[in-house]
Structures are given as structure tokens and as C-alpha cells.
C-alpha positions in Angstrom: -24.3 -12.4 -15.4 -21.2 -13.0 -13.4 -20.9 -16.0 -11.2 -19.1 -15.7 -7.9 -17.4 -18.7 -6.3 -16.7 -19.4 -2.6 -14.0 -21.7 -1.3 -13.4 -20.1 2.2 -15.7 -22.6 3.7 -17.8 -25.2 1.8 -17.3 -24.9 -1.9 -20.2 -23.1 -3.5 -21.2 -20.6 -6.3 -23.6 -17.7 -6.4 -25.3 -15.7 -9.2 -26.8 -12.3 -8.2 -26.5 -13.3 -4.6 -28.4 -16.5 -5.0 -26.6 -19.8 -4.2 -26.6 -22.2 -7.1 -27.7 -25.8 -6.7 -24.6 -27.8 -7.2 -25.1 -31.6 -7.2 -23.2 -34.3 -5.3 -19.7 -34.1 -3.7 -17.9 -35.1 -6.9 -19.5 -32.2 -8.8 -18.2 -29.9 -6.1 -14.8 -31.7 -6.2 -14.5 -31.0 -9.9 -15.4 -27.3 -9.4 -12.9 -27.0 -6.5 -10.1 -28.7 -8.5 -10.7 -26.2 -11.4 -10.7 -23.2 -9.0 -7.4 -24.2 -7.5 -6.0 -24.4 -11.0 -6.7 -20.6 -11.4 -7.7 -20.7 -15.1 -5.2 -23.3 -16.2 -6.3 -26.5 -18.0 -6.7 -29.6 -15.8 -6.5 -32.8 -17.9 -9.4 -35.2 -17.6 -6.9 -37.9 -16.5 -5.9 -35.7 -13.6 -9.5 -35.2 -12.6 -10.1 -38.9 -12.6 -7.0 -39.6 -10.5 -8.1 -36.9 -8.0 -11.7 -38.1 -7.7 -11.1 -41.8 -7.1 -8.4 -43.8 -5.4 -9.3 -46.7 -7.7 -11.1 -45.2 -10.7 -14.1 -47.3 -11.8 -14.9 -48.3 -15.3 -16.4 -45.3 -17.1 -14.6 -42.8 -14.8 -13.8 -40.5 -17.8 -17.4 -40.5 -18.9 -18.5 -39.7 -15.4 -16.1 -36.7 -15.2 -17.7 -35.4 -18.5 -21.1 -35.9 -17.0 -20.1 -33.9 -13.9 -18.7 -31.1 -16.1 -21.9 -31.0 -18.2 -24.0 -30.7 -15.0 -21.8 -27.9 -13.7 -22.1 -26.1 -17.0 -25.9 -26.2 -16.7 -25.8 -24.8 -13.2 -23.3 -22.1 -14.0 -24.7 -21.0 -17.4 -28.4 -22.0 -17.3 -29.4 -19.5 -20.0 -26.7 -20.6 -22.6 -28.4 -21.6 -25.8 -28.0 -25.2 -27.1 -24.8 -25.9 -29.1 -23.3 -22.5 -28.0 -19.8 -22.9 -26.6 -19.6 -22.3 -22.8 -17.8 -19.2 -21.6 -17.1 -20.1 -18.1 -16.2 -23.8 -17.8 -14.5 -24.4 -21.2 -13.0 -27.4 -22.9 -9.4 -26.9 -23.9 -7.0 -29.5 -25.2 -7.0 -32.6 -23.0 -9.1 -31.2 -20.2 -11.1 -28.3 -18.8 -10.5 -24.8 -17.4 -12.7 -22.5 -15.3 -12.5 -18.9 -16.4 -13.5 -17.5 -13.1 -12.9 -13.9 -12.2 -14.7 -13.6 -8.8 -13.5 -16.1 -6.1 -13.7 -15.2 -2.4 -10.2 -16.5 -1.8 -8.7 -14.3 -4.5 -10.5 -11.3 -3.2 -9.1 -12.1 0.2 -5.6 -12.2 -1.1 -6.0 -9.0 -3.0 -7.3 -7.3 0.1 -4.2 -8.4 2.1 -1.9 -7.1 -0.6 -3.7 -3.7 -0.8 -4.0 -3.3 3.0 -0.2 -3.5 3.3 0.0 -0.2 1.4 -2.6 1.6 3.4 -2.4 3.5 6.7 -3.5 1.6 9.8 -7.0 2.9 9.9 -7.8 1.9 6.3 -5.8 -1.3 6.6 -7.8 -2.4 9.6 -11.1 -1.9 7.8 -9.8 -3.9 4.8 -8.5 -6.7 7.0 -11.7 -6.9 9.0 -13.7 -7.3 5.8 -11.2 -9.8 4.4 -11.5 -12.1 7.5 -15.3 -11.7 7.4 -15.3 -13.5 4.0 -14.4 -16.8 5.8 -17.3 -19.2 6.4 -15.2 -22.0 7.7 -12.0 -23.9 6.8 -11.0 -23.4 3.1 -12.3 -26.1 0.8 -14.0 -27.5 4.0 -15.4 -30.7 2.5 -12.1 -31.7 1.0 -9.9 -31.8 4.1 -8.7 -35.3 3.2 -8.1 -34.7 -0.5 -4.4 -34.7 -1.4 -5.0 -32.3 -4.3 -6.5 -29.7 -2.0 -4.0 -30.0 0.8 -1.4 -27.4 -0.4 -4.0 -24.7 -1.2 -5.9 -25.3 2.1 -2.7 -25.0 4.0 -1.6 -21.9 2.2 -5.0 -20.1 2.7 -5.1 -21.2 6.4 -1.7 -19.7 7.0 -2.8 -16.4 5.3 -5.8 -16.3 7.5 -3.8 -16.7 10.7 -1.3 -14.0 9.5 -4.3 -11.7 8.8 -5.5 -12.1 12.3 -2.1 -11.0 13.5 -2.0 -8.1 11.1 -5.4 -7.0 12.4 -3.8 -6.9 15.9 -0.8 -4.9 14.6 -3.2 -2.4 13.0 -5.1 -2.0 16.3 -1.9 -1.5 18.2 -0.8 1.1 15.7 -4.1 2.9 16.3 -3.7 2.9 20.1 -6.5 0.2 20.4 -4.4 -2.2 22.5 -7.3 -3.3 24.8 -9.5 -4.1 21.8 -6.8 -6.3 20.4 -6.5 -8.5 23.5 -9.6 -10.8 23.2 -9.0 -11.8 19.6 -5.3 -12.5 20.3 -6.1 -14.5 23.4 -8.4 -16.8 21.4 -5.8 -16.9 18.6 -3.0 -18.2 20.8 -5.3 -20.7 22.5 -6.2 -22.2 19.1 -2.7 -21.9 17.6 -0.2 -22.0 20.5 2.9 -22.5 18.3 2.7 -19.0 16.7 5.4 -17.0 18.5 4.4 -13.7 16.8 0.8 -14.1 18.2 2.2 -14.5 21.7 4.4 -11.4 21.2 1.5 -9.3 20.0 -0.7 -10.5 22.9 2.0 -9.6 25.5 2.5 -6.2 23.8 -1.2 -5.5 23.8 -1.5 -6.4 27.5 1.4 -4.2 28.3 0.0 -1.2 26.4 -3.3 -1.8 28.2 -1.6 -1.2 31.6 -1.4 -4.9 32.4 2.4 -5.5 32.8 1.9 -8.5 35.0 -0.4 -10.3 32.6 2.0 -9.5 29.8 4.9 -11.2 31.6 2.6 -14.1 32.5 1.7 -14.6 28.8 5.4 -14.6 27.9 6.2 -17.2 30.6 3.3 -19.4 29.3 4.7 -19.2 25.8 8.2 -20.1 27.1 6.8 -23.1 29.0 4.8 -24.4 26.1 7.6 -24.0 23.6 10.3 -25.6 25.9 8.2 -28.5 27.3 6.2 -29.5 24.2 8.6 -28.6 21.4 11.9 -28.6 23.1 12.6 -25.1 21.7 13.6 -21.8 23.4 11.6 -18.7 22.5 12.9 -16.8 19.6 14.8 -13.5 19.9 11.7 -11.4 19.5 10.0 -12.9 22.5 13.1 -12.8 24.6 13.8 -9.2 23.7 10.1 -8.2 24.5 10.3 -9.9 27.9 13.5 -7.9 28.7 11.9 -4.7 27.4 8.8 -5.2 29.5 10.8 -5.8 32.6 12.8 -2.6 31.9 9.6 -0.7 30.9 11.4 0.4 27.7 10.0 3.6 26.3 9.7 2.3 22.8 7.1 -0.2 23.8 4.4 2.5 24.3 3.9 5.0 21.5 2.0 7.2 23.8 5.2 7.8 25.7 6.8 9.1 22.5 3.8 11.4 22.0 4.3 12.8 25.5 8.0 13.4 24.8 7.1 15.3 21.6 4.5 17.4 23.4 6.9 18.3 26.2 9.7 19.1 23.8 7.6 21.3 21.6 6.1 23.1 24.6 9.6 23.8 25.9 10.7 25.0 22.5 7.8 27.4 22.4 8.7 28.8 25.8 12.4 29.2 25.2 12.7 30.2 21.6 11.1 33.5 20.7 8.4 33.5 18.0 10.6 35.8 15.8 13.9 33.9 16.4 15.9 33.0 13.4 16.4 29.6 14.9 12.8 28.9 14.2 13.2 29.2 10.5 16.0 26.5 10.6 13.9 24.3 12.8 11.0 24.7 10.4 13.1 23.4 7.5 14.1 20.3 9.6 10.4 19.6 10.2 9.5 20.2 6.6 12.3 17.8 5.6 10.9 15.0 7.8 7.4 15.8 6.7 8.3 15.4 3.0 9.4 11.8 3.3 6.1 10.7 4.7 4.5 11.2 1.3 0.9 12.1 0.6 -0.4 15.1 2.5 2.9 15.4 4.4 4.8 15.9 1.1 2.2 18.4 -0.1 2.4 20.3 3.2 6.2 20.4 3.1 6.1 21.7 -0.5 3.5 24.3 0.4 5.5 25.8 3.3 9.0 25.5 1.9 9.0 28.6 -0.3 7.4 30.7 2.4 10.2 29.7 4.8 12.9 30.7 2.2 11.1 34.0 1.6 10.9 34.8 5.3 14.7 34.1 5.6 15.5 36.4 2.6 13.4 39.2 4.2 15.6 39.1 7.3 18.5 40.2 5.0 21.0 37.6 6.3 22.4 35.6 3.3 24.0 33.0 5.6 20.7 32.3 7.2 19.0 32.1 3.8 21.7 29.7 2.6 21.1 27.4 5.6 17.3 27.5 5.1 17.6 26.6 1.4 20.4 24.0 1.8 19.0 22.1 4.8 16.1 20.8 2.8 18.2 17.8 1.6 15.3 15.4 0.9 16.5 12.5 -1.4 14.8 12.9 -4.8 14.3 10.2 -7.4 11.7 11.5 -9.9 13.0 13.8 -12.7 9.9 16.0 -13.0 9.3 18.8 -10.5 6.0 18.5 -8.5 5.6 22.4 -8.8 7.8 23.9 -11.6 6.9 27.5 -10.7 8.0 26.9 -7.1 11.1 25.1 -8.2 12.1 28.1 -10.4 11.6 30.5 -7.5 13.8 28.3 -5.3 16.5 28.2 -7.9 16.3 32.0 -8.2 16.6 32.4 -4.4 19.6 30.1 -4.4 21.3 32.0 -7.2 20.6 35.4 -5.5 22.2 34.0 -2.3 25.3 32.3 -3.8 27.5 35.4 -4.5 27.4 36.4 -0.8 28.4 32.9 0.4 32.1 31.9 0.8 31.7 28.9 3.2 32.2 25.8 1.0 29.6 23.5 2.7 26.9 26.2 2.3 27.9 26.8 -1.3 27.8 23.1 -2.1 24.3 22.9 -0.6 23.0 25.9 -2.6 24.6 24.5 -5.8 23.0 21.1 -5.2 19.6 22.8 -4.7 20.0 24.5 -8.0 20.8 21.2 -9.7 17.9 19.3 -8.1 15.3 22.0 -8.7 16.5 22.4 -12.3 15.7 18.8 -13.1 14.0 17.8 -16.3 15.1 20.9 -18.2 17.7 21.6 -20.9 19.7 23.6 -18.4 23.5 23.8 -18.7 23.6 25.7 -15.4 22.0 22.7 -13.5 24.7 20.3 -14.7 27.5 22.7 -13.9 26.1 23.4 -10.4 25.9 19.7 -9.7 29.5 19.0 -10.9 30.8 21.9 -8.7 28.9 20.7 -5.7 30.3 17.2 -6.0 33.8 18.6 -6.4 33.4 20.6 -3.2 32.0 17.7 -1.2 34.8 15.4 -2.3 37.4 18.0 -1.3 35.8 18.4 2.1 35.4 14.6 2.6 31.9 15.2 3.9 29.8 12.0 3.4 26.4 13.6 4.0 27.2 16.5 1.7 28.6 14.2 -1.0 25.4 12.1 -0.9 23.3 15.2 -1.3 25.5 16.5 -4.2 25.4 13.1 -5.9 21.6 13.3 -5.8 21.9 16.6 -7.7 24.3 15.1 -10.2 21.9 12.2 -10.8 19.1 14.7 -11.6 21.4 16.3 -14.2 22.5 13.0 -15.9 19.7 13.1 -18.5 21.2 15.7 -20.9 21.1 13.0 -23.7 19.8 9.5 -24.1 21.9 6.5 -23.2 23.3 7.6 -19.8 22.2 4.7 -17.7 25.8 3.5 -17.0 26.6 6.9 -15.5 23.5 6.9 -13.4 24.3 3.3 -12.3 27.7 4.5 -11.1 26.1 7.3 -9.1 23.7 4.8 -7.5 26.6 2.4 -6.7 28.5 5.2 -5.0 25.5 6.4 -3.1 24.9 2.8 -1.8 28.5 2.4 -0.7 28.6 5.9 0.9 25.3 5.5 2.7 26.0 2.0 4.1 29.4 3.1 5.4 28.1 6.3 7.0 24.6 5.3 8.0 22.8 7.6 5.6 19.6 5.6 5.4 17.6 8.0 3.2 20.4 8.0 0.5 20.6 4.2 0.8 17.0 4.1 -0.3 17.8 6.5 -3.2 20.8 4.4 -4.2 18.7 1.3 -4.5 16.0 3.1 -6.6 18.6 4.6 -8.9 20.2 1.2 -9.5 16.8 -0.4 -10.0 16.2 2.1 -12.8 19.7 1.9 -14.3 19.9 -1.9 -14.3 16.4 -2.0 -15.9 17.8 0.2 -18.7 20.8 -2.1 -19.0 18.6 -5.2 -19.2 19.9 -6.7 -15.9 16.5 -7.4 -14.4 18.0 -10.0 -12.0 19.9 -7.3 -10.2 17.1 -4.8 -10.5 14.8 -7.4 -8.8 17.3 -7.6 -5.9 17.3 -3.8 -5.5 13.5 -3.8 -5.5 13.4 -6.3 -2.6 16.1 -4.5 -0.7 14.6 -1.1 -0.9 11.1 -2.4 0.1 12.6 -3.9 3.2 14.5 -0.8 4.0 11.4 1.4 3.4 9.3 -0.7 5.7 11.9 -0.4 8.5 12.2 3.4 7.9 8.4 3.9 7.4 8.8 5.5 3.9 5.5 4.8 2.1 6.4 6.5 -1.1 8.9 3.8 -2.0 6.1 1.3 -2.6 4.8 3.5 -5.5 8.0 2.9 -7.4 8.5 -0.7 -6.6 4.9 -1.6 -7.4 5.2 0.1 -10.7 8.5 -1.7 -11.3 6.8 -5.0 -10.7 3.9 -4.0 -13.0 6.5 -3.3 -15.7 8.0 -6.8 -15.1 4.6 -8.4 -15.3 3.9 -6.4 -18.5 0.1 -6.7 -18.3 -2.7 -4.1 -18.1 -4.2 -5.2 -14.8 -0.9 -4.8 -13.0 -0.4 -1.3 -14.4 -3.9 -0.2 -13.5 -3.5 -1.5 -9.9 -0.1 0.4 -9.7 -1.8 3.5 -11.0 -4.1 3.5 -8.0 -1.1 4.3 -5.8 -0.5 7.6 -7.5 -3.7 8.9 -6.0 -2.9 10.7 -2.8 0.8 10.1 -3.1 1.5 13.8 -3.1 3.6 13.6 -6.3 1.8 15.5 -9.0 5.0 15.3 -11.1 4.4 11.6 -11.5 0.7 12.2 -12.3 1.5 14.8 -14.9 3.8 12.4 -16.7 0.6 10.4 -17.5 2.3 7.1 -16.6 -0.7 4.9 -17.1 -1.2 6.1 -20.7 2.5 5.5 -21.4 2.4 2.1 -19.8 -0.6 1.0 -21.8 1.0 2.3 -25.0 4.1 0.2 -24.1 2.0 -2.9 -24.2 0.8 -2.2 -27.8 2.8 -2.0 -31.0 1.7 1.6 -31.8 3.1 5.0 -31.4 1.9 8.1 -29.7 -1.5 9.6 -30.7 -1.5 13.0 -32.2 1.5 15.3 -32.5 4.0 14.2 -29.9 5.5 16.9 -27.7 9.3 17.2 -27.4 10.4 14.8 -24.7 12.0 16.3 -21.6 15.5 15.2 -20.6 14.3 12.9 -17.9 13.8 9.2 -16.9 11.2 8.8 -19.6 13.0 10.3 -22.5 14.1 7.0 -24.2 10.6 5.6 -23.8 8.9 8.7 -25.2 11.3 8.9 -28.1 10.6 5.2 -28.9 6.9 6.0 -29.1 7.7 9.0 -31.3 9.8 6.7 -33.5 6.8 4.4 -33.8 4.5 7.3 -34.8 7.1 8.7 -37.3 7.4 5.3 -39.0 3.6 4.8 -39.1 3.2 8.3 -40.6 6.3 8.0 -42.8 7.5 11.3 -41.3 11.1 11.4 -42.6 12.3 14.5 -40.7 10.9 13.1 -37.4 12.4 9.7 -38.1 15.8 11.3 -38.5 15.5 13.3 -35.3 14.5 10.1 -33.4 17.4 8.2 -35.0 19.9 10.9 -33.9 18.5 11.2 -30.4 18.2 7.5 -29.6 21.5 6.4 -31.2 23.6 6.9 -27.9 21.2 4.5 -26.2 21.7 1.7 -28.8 22.8 -0.7 -26.1 20.0 0.0 -23.7 16.3 -0.9 -23.2 13.8 2.0 -23.1 13.2 1.1 -19.5 15.3 3.7 -17.6 12.4 4.8 -15.5 12.1 1.4 -13.9 8.3 1.8 -14.5 7.8 1.4 -18.3 9.6 -0.7 -20.8 9.4 -0.1 -24.6 12.0 -2.8 -25.3 15.5 -2.7 -26.9 16.3 0.8 -28.4 18.4 -1.0 -31.0 15.2 -2.5 -32.6 13.9 1.0 -33.1 17.2 2.2 -34.5 17.3 -0.6 -36.9 13.9 0.2 -38.3 14.6 3.9 -38.4 17.9 3.2 -40.2 16.1 1.3 -42.9 13.6 4.1 -43.4 16.0 6.9 -43.4 
């Protein structure tokens, strides 16, 4: 039976919901000290130093006695002379192999809530705060060994209260956020972000005067008691409240949207061709939201193209097809049948189009929708689109065309340097011309390419940069890729299984169809693919899949398959099989060396 431990309050332990009888304070101190170590061994000498300022004679024996008593409490049914499973002896000390600690569950909930929409996040944050029964490690407030962990957890709890308020504000529950924030700033008056949130909640509740009063109180407290001026965020908020800035109230934005759409309905006829172009713009914006938004955009895109074709105007059809310039990073289509039909529509339209920008957009669409296939036409279309965009000196068009070229740079293994160059150009282009969506794409491409080239220090930097950018731009899909990247870096099953949860509801069936979790778990084991491996597609996973095929061929002594794997992987001799930025099968050269010996 699993034992649960509690440190968000007095230190305790439970089995099946029943609190265990732990003896005196030093027994609890030993338990707390081991929990803080998170499974690492704590030497007996360290326990002695932590328990007594001046250790008495027999202190080491006393520690062993405390440990024995804890073991009896934690595993009362353990037979005599059977090794303990929970509180073990290892080397010079002891380790607690706990898996259920309330503080750890609290931290996991915080991490997960950051990836959820406000409604789900608020439920998770409320439950996380509800686990607290008092100050962390409450009875060890004066213990030096507990100070760092107590401070860390206390800071996380305060940040969680502020995140609860942010979630309520995002849900339009400003008035509900006020009482908790008011109490929060009273108890912790030095937290500027809490003052900011309280003032914002009051303003959105229709209490502009109270909001300004709160900001004045914050200024007085900071200046008089700390000698500091309020930070830029508080100063900017005060100015915005005085000016009644529109962005402070999301309801105002909703009203603008409702008024604009109503006016559009009145002015633009229901059969107007302009509506088709406007629809593509909406679908484009919908796609980058991920989840159901991406699914809805995919569902309606082909219907919009079909409607444009039925009107018999190739220029309109070209605009409807080419305006859907959503940055794409994954090399498997989410709906291959739809992708094929879009390519066919673009090819039907191209002969009638002479305007170069429209041609480049159609060619790029052909390149992107032909991804993951052995398709010479896709690469030729991408190259022609890039050539046109460079000739026209159109930054947005060039960024779109480079996306198409990226999708076609998988025609053989070992092309990470070429993709890295595309990512570098996209970053330079997007930063100079404020193309934020393509800046995100550039970081993700370079994260993948630098992983393949073994430069994880730079790949880490791109992961951090793209996460910050995605948070600012409200692009939730980015977290799917960066979470998987960090799971790859951690190289453990738990991290991969947690990352796999993000695929549910992400609106990207192409990722799901690639069976990433199975591949990830295989990458952690020294074994090949099970059964007869399928021919890998020319995509981000081709080196990884061929390395698994090489393993299987070697295990089965399949000489023809070994020769094919050797020929296919040879161009990638200087890379890691990590070009996806999600899964790492290690240096390709090691597989080539073994294949060379066998062949």
C-alpha cells in the first residue's frame, strides 16, 4: 500500500487516508530531511548535524533508532529481516523512495495548469492551493536545513494565488478576484504584481476610483518603507487607468468585435466574393489557436477553396488558396486526402495566373501540402516560389516560400545544415520585418536542426526564446513541441508520457499518427522496431526511423535491409538521429559503423 506524505503544513504521513502515528519531533525531522532530499541519499553524519547544534554522545545510534521507528510506522507489515522498500539504507546514509508528496503534487499542478485554458487552469490552481494546511514544514521554521525549501514553496504558493487571480480575470470574474487579492496584498505588501492585479480587478469591476486608490497606497508603501519607486508595470497601469485605455477591459474588445462583424454583415452581401477572402483570414487566425480552432480551420478550408473555384474566377481562387499562409512545422499532413485536393486545386489554378505574387503563393501551397512525400514537384515548386519572392523583395512572401522550402528539405537523410540555414534566414527576416509567426517557426526549425547537429546548448536557447514568444502571442501549440523537446533532453519515460498528454486535443492528428510515444520509448531501449518496419517517409523522423530499422536488421541479420539502411543513413554520418527535436536515437555514425561491419 502506497504511503502519502504531507509537508504543506506540519510534516505527516498517511496510508489509505489514515494518518500514521509518527513519534517525537526528531523522528519527524528525519522524515522531513529525507523528503527534502527527493530520493537522494542523506549521510548519517548530515542527519546528526541537522538534528543537534551540539550532537550528544550516541547521536549516530539515536539517528538509527529514529530510522528504525520510522520504518515500523511506514511499513508495519514488512516481515522481519526483509529489506525495506520505502526508507532504505544506501551507502553512508538513508534515502526515502517516496512517490506521493503533497508538495510535489502541488508543483506538478502548477506546471500543468500553465498549459491549460483559464477555466481548467483555475480548477487546478484552486485544488493546488487547497492542499496547504499551513506553512510548509511548519514545525521546522527555525531549522537551517529546511529554510531553502520552505522559502521556495512559500514563494510558489504566493505566485499561485496571483495566478488564480489572473485566471479569474481572464474568465471575466474580476469581482470574484478582489477579496482574495485584497487579503493577499495585506499579508504580503511588497509584491508589486499583487497590487497590479488588485487594481486591474477593481477597474474591471467598475471601481476606477478604488483602483487608483490601491495604486496610490502601493506607491506610498514602496517609497516610504522601502525607498523604491513603483516598477514600470504599476506606473503604466496607473496611466492606463487614468486614460481608460481600451486594452484594460477585454469586454470592450468583445464589443468592438460584435460591432465590426454586425457592420460587415450589413454592408457586405452574403454572396460577395469578398466574403470568401475574409473567411480565409478568419480560418488562418483560427488555425494558430490549436485544438478545436485548428480542426475547425482545416474542416472549412477546402470548402472555401471549392466555393471560390465554383465562381469561375481563377484570380479569386488563387487568393483564397494563397492567403492561408499559416506557418507549418510538422512534416506530416493532418489530413492527407484534403492536402492532395488542395494541391490539385492549386495546380488547376496555376496556368491561368500570371501575377508573380499569386503564383508564388500557389507554388508554396503546393510545396507545403506535398510535405512528407517523395514528390519532385513539391521541391521544384518550393524552389520556384523562393526565387520569385527574392526577385520581388517581398519579406512576407519570402517567409512563406521558405516555409515551403523547409517542408521539402527532407528528400534524403542528413539535410539538417540546410534546414538550419532556412531557420536562420527566417529568424533574420521575421525580426527585421515584424513577422512574428515566422519568428516562432524560425526558432522551432533551428531547435530541430541544432538538435540533429548535436548543439543542444543553442537548441536550449531557441526553446526558451520560442516559449517566451509564444506566450506573448498566445500560441498554445508551441508548448507541444518545446515540452517534447525537454522530454527528449531528459531522456526518461516519465517525461515522455507527460509530453504525450499534450497531444490529446492539440488538433494535430499528423503528430498522433506518427505514434511519437512508441518511438520515444523505443529510443530509450537498445532494440529495434517490432515486426516488419514500414518504409520511412521523407520527414523529420526519417533518420530516427531508419536507425530503428538498422537495429532490427542487425538483430535479425537481414543483410539486404542492413545495406539499405547503410546507404540511406550515410549522408547523415555527422548528425544525431534527433532532427525532429522530439526523439533522439543517438549518433548516426554509431549505426553506420555497426552496419559497415555487418555488410
